[in-house]
C-alpha positions in Angstrom: 0.0 0.0 0.0 1.5 3.3 -1.0 0.5 6.5 0.9 2.1 9.5 -0.7 1.1 13.2 -0.6 3.2 15.1 -3.1 3.6 18.8 -3.5 5.3 20.9 -6.3 9.0 21.3 -5.9 10.0 24.2 -3.6 11.0 27.4 -5.2 11.5 29.5 -2.1 15.2 30.0 -2.9 17.0 30.3 -6.2 20.0 28.6 -4.8 18.2 25.7 -3.1 17.7 22.5 -5.1 14.1 21.6 -6.0 12.4 19.4 -3.4 9.6 16.8 -3.3 7.4 16.5 -0.2 5.9 13.3 1.1 3.7 12.7 4.1 3.7 9.3 5.7 2.0 8.5 9.0 1.6 12.1 9.9 5.3 13.0 9.3 6.3 15.3 6.4 9.5 14.6 4.5 11.1 17.1 2.2 13.6 15.4 -0.2 15.8 16.8 -3.0 14.5 15.8 -6.4 16.7 13.1 -7.9 17.8 13.3 -11.5 16.0 10.8 -13.8 17.0 9.3 -17.1 15.1 10.3 -20.2 13.5 7.7 -22.4 16.0 8.6 -25.1 18.8 7.2 -23.0 17.4 3.7 -22.7 19.4 2.5 -25.7 22.6 3.9 -24.2 21.8 2.3 -20.8 21.1 -1.1 -22.4 24.3 -0.9 -24.4 26.4 0.0 -21.4 25.0 -2.9 -19.4 25.6 -5.3 -22.2 29.2 -4.1 -22.6 30.1 -5.2 -19.0 29.2 -8.9 -19.8 32.8 -9.9 -20.6 34.1 -8.2 -17.4 31.4 -10.1 -15.4 32.5 -13.4 -16.9 36.1 -12.7 -15.9 35.1 -11.6 -12.4 33.0 -14.7 -11.8 35.8 -16.9 -13.0 38.3 -15.2 -10.7 36.0 -15.6 -7.7 35.3 -19.3 -8.4 39.0 -20.2 -9.1 40.1 -18.2 -6.0 37.8 -20.2 -3.8 39.4 -23.4 -5.0 42.8 -22.3 -3.8 41.9 -20.2 -0.8 39.0 -20.7 1.6 36.6 -17.7 1.7 38.5 -15.9 -1.1 35.3 -14.5 -2.6 34.1 -13.2 0.8 37.4 -11.5 1.4 37.4 -10.0 -2.1 33.9 -8.7 -1.6 34.8 -7.1 1.7 37.8 -5.5 0.0 35.8 -3.9 -2.9 32.7 -2.8 -0.9 33.9 0.8 -0.2 34.5 1.2 -4.0 31.1 -0.2 -4.9 29.0 1.4 -2.2 30.8 4.7 -1.9 29.4 6.4 -5.1 25.7 5.5 -4.4 26.1 6.7 -0.8 27.3 10.1 -2.0 24.5 10.2 -4.6 21.8 9.4 -2.1 23.5 11.1 0.9 20.9 13.8 1.5 18.0 11.3 1.2 19.6 9.0 3.7 20.4 11.9 6.1 16.8 13.2 5.8 15.1 9.8 6.2 17.4 8.3 8.8 19.7 10.8 10.7 17.0 13.4 11.1 14.3 10.9 12.2 15.9 8.3 14.4 15.6 9.1 18.1 18.0 8.4 20.9 15.5 5.9 22.3 15.1 3.9 19.1 16.4 0.5 18.3 17.7 -0.2 14.8 18.4 -3.4 12.8 20.8 -2.9 9.9 20.4 -5.9 7.6 23.4 -6.7 5.4 25.6 -4.1 7.0 28.5 -4.7 4.7 31.4 -2.6 6.1 29.1 -0.5 8.3 28.3 2.1 5.6 25.0 3.1 7.3 26.4 3.5 10.8 27.0 7.3 10.4 23.2 7.7 9.8 22.2 5.5 12.7 24.8 6.5 15.3 22.5 8.2 17.8 20.1 5.2 18.2 19.9 3.5 21.6 20.8 0.1 20.2 22.1 -1.0 16.7 22.1 -4.6 15.6 24.2 -5.2 12.5 23.5 -8.4 10.6 26.4 -9.3 8.3 27.0 -12.9 7.3 30.4 -12.0 5.7 32.8 -12.4 8.6 35.5 -10.5 6.6 33.5 -7.3 7.1 33.1 -7.6 10.9 36.4 -5.8 11.8 35.4 -3.0 9.4 32.0 -2.6 11.1 33.6 -2.5 14.6 36.3 0.0 13.6 33.7 2.3 12.0 31.5 2.1 15.1 34.5 3.0 17.3 35.4 5.9 15.1 31.8 7.2 15.3 31.9 7.0 19.1 29.3 4.2 19.3 29.8 2.5 22.6 30.3 -1.3 22.5 27.2 -1.9 24.6 25.1 -0.1 22.0 26.3 -2.2 19.1 25.5 -5.9 18.5 27.2 -7.7 15.6 25.8 -10.9 14.2 26.9 -13.2 11.4 23.4 -14.7 11.1 21.2 -14.5 8.0 18.0 -12.5 8.4 15.7 -15.6 8.6 18.0 -17.3 11.2 18.1 -14.2 13.3 14.3 -13.8 13.3 13.9 -17.5 14.3 16.3 -17.2 17.1 14.8 -13.9 18.4 11.0 -14.5 17.9 10.0 -11.8 20.4 12.5 -9.2 19.2 11.1 -6.1 17.4 12.8 -2.9 16.2 11.7 0.7 15.7 13.8 0.9 12.5 15.0 -1.6 10.0 17.5 -0.6 7.3 17.7 -2.4 3.9 20.5 -1.3 1.7 21.0 -3.5 -1.4 19.8 -6.6 0.4 16.7 -7.8 -1.5 18.8 -8.1 -4.6 20.9 -10.8 -3.0 18.6 -12.9 -0.7 17.4 -16.2 -2.1 13.7 -15.4 -1.5 12.8 -11.6 -1.3 9.2 -12.3 -0.3 10.3 -14.5 2.6 12.8 -11.9 3.7 10.1 -9.2 3.8 7.9 -11.6 5.9 10.8 -11.8 8.4 11.2 -8.0 8.3 7.5 -7.6 9.0 7.8 -9.7 12.1 10.8 -7.8 13.3 9.2 -4.4 12.8 7.6 -3.0 16.0 3.8 -3.5 16.0 1.5 -0.4 16.1 0.3 0.4 19.6 -2.3 2.4 21.4 -1.7 4.6 24.4 -4.3 6.0 26.8 -4.1 9.7 27.7 -4.9 11.1 31.1 -8.4 12.0 29.9 -9.1 8.4 28.9 -8.7 9.0 25.2 -6.8 6.4 23.2 -4.1 7.6 20.8 -2.9 5.2 18.1 0.8 5.0 17.2 2.1 3.5 14.0 4.6 0.7 14.1 8.2 0.4 13.1 9.7 2.0 10.0 11.6 0.4 7.2 14.2 2.4 5.2 15.1 0.9 1.9 17.6 1.8 -0.8 17.6 -0.8 -3.4 18.5 -1.1 -7.1 15.5 -2.5 -9.0 14.8 -4.0 -12.4 13.7 -1.7 -15.1 10.0 -1.9 -16.2 9.2 -5.1 -18.0 9.0 -4.9 -21.8 11.7 -2.2 -22.0 15.0 -2.7 -23.8 16.9 -2.2 -20.6 14.9 -4.9 -18.8 15.5 -7.3 -21.7 19.3 -6.8 -21.4 19.0 -7.1 -17.6 17.3 -10.5 -18.0 20.0 -11.6 -20.5 23.1 -10.7 -18.4 21.7 -11.4 -15.0 23.3 -14.9 -14.7 26.7 -13.3 -15.4 25.9 -10.3 -13.2 25.0 -12.7 -10.3 28.2 -14.7 -10.8 30.5 -11.8 -11.1 29.0 -9.8 -8.2 28.9 -12.6 -5.7 25.1 -13.1 -5.7 23.5 -9.9 -6.7 20.5 -10.0 -9.0 20.0 -7.1 -11.5 16.4 -7.8 -12.5 14.2 -8.0 -9.3 10.9 -6.2 -8.9 11.8 -5.3 -5.3 9.7 -2.1 -5.2 6.6 -4.0 -6.2 7.1 -6.4 -3.4 7.4 -3.6 -0.8 4.4 -1.7 -2.1 2.2 -4.8 -2.1 2.5 -5.4 1.7 -1.1 -5.0 2.9 -0.1 -3.7 6.4 2.5 -1.2 5.3 2.3 2.3 3.9 5.2 3.7 1.9 6.7 6.3 -0.3 9.8 6.3 -2.5 11.8 8.2 -5.0 13.4 6.7 -8.1 16.4 7.6 -10.1 19.0 6.1 -12.4 22.6 5.8 -11.2 25.3 4.0 -13.1 22.8 2.8 -15.7 20.7 1.1 -13.0 17.3 2.0 -11.6 17.2 2.7 -7.9 14.4 3.3 -5.4 14.9 4.9 -2.0 12.1 5.4 0.5 10.3 4.6 3.7 7.6 2.1 4.7 5.7 2.2 8.0 3.9 -0.8 9.6 0.3 0.3 10.2 -1.1 -3.1 11.3 0.3 -6.1 13.2 
């Protein structure tokens, strides 16, 4: 379910970038408008994606051969290149992540960072009361702990787990969070729908409080921040190329899928309300936004 109230871009200042306003669960968010690719660039995007196929084939071969000679070679290689792969998108979406995370998370909130990588999201989450980082790649754990230390996050406020999302939820059936962060996670999990089911159970349920006068005040549940690359619309030239090169992309990237309809899965959750912004970065479509749990 999508709940979005949009207003024309702000023109109050000639030097300020145009903004888009969204209202979700009574909170207004003002986000800078992201650049979008014009339809005329589809052919160029498709060509650029197809051109990387030989490189993906080589990368996939290197990872597979490396694992034959050194245990966990691909995991170590992935941890090594994460800053180079995730740095440019983080700079591109920095103001969105700051607006939707840093400016919204309270000091009393608990946060679950799924697929933490090298701890890239920790600067946006640092004031939370408790941060749980799920990262199955053990080669990234030292990077997460070092970044947390540099940010002044006390050890008792940080929990680091190597479990997968489903395993963590099974082992903590009563645990719920005020915030869950998904950054390029649903492109890699084996079953995105099942992962979202786990996230729904881990998001704090809505609750009702009673005021001194006896009136009941409803409160929405936990919030999900998502920043995911998504498949282009079906039937487009770009999507056809994505379908064609996805096996190579998955092999060369260590498990990432280029052609998933992640946004549709998030929007179809019956007990969530959401909004998002879309843009094209590095010839790939991205969606960044928030979802709030409105029903248990």
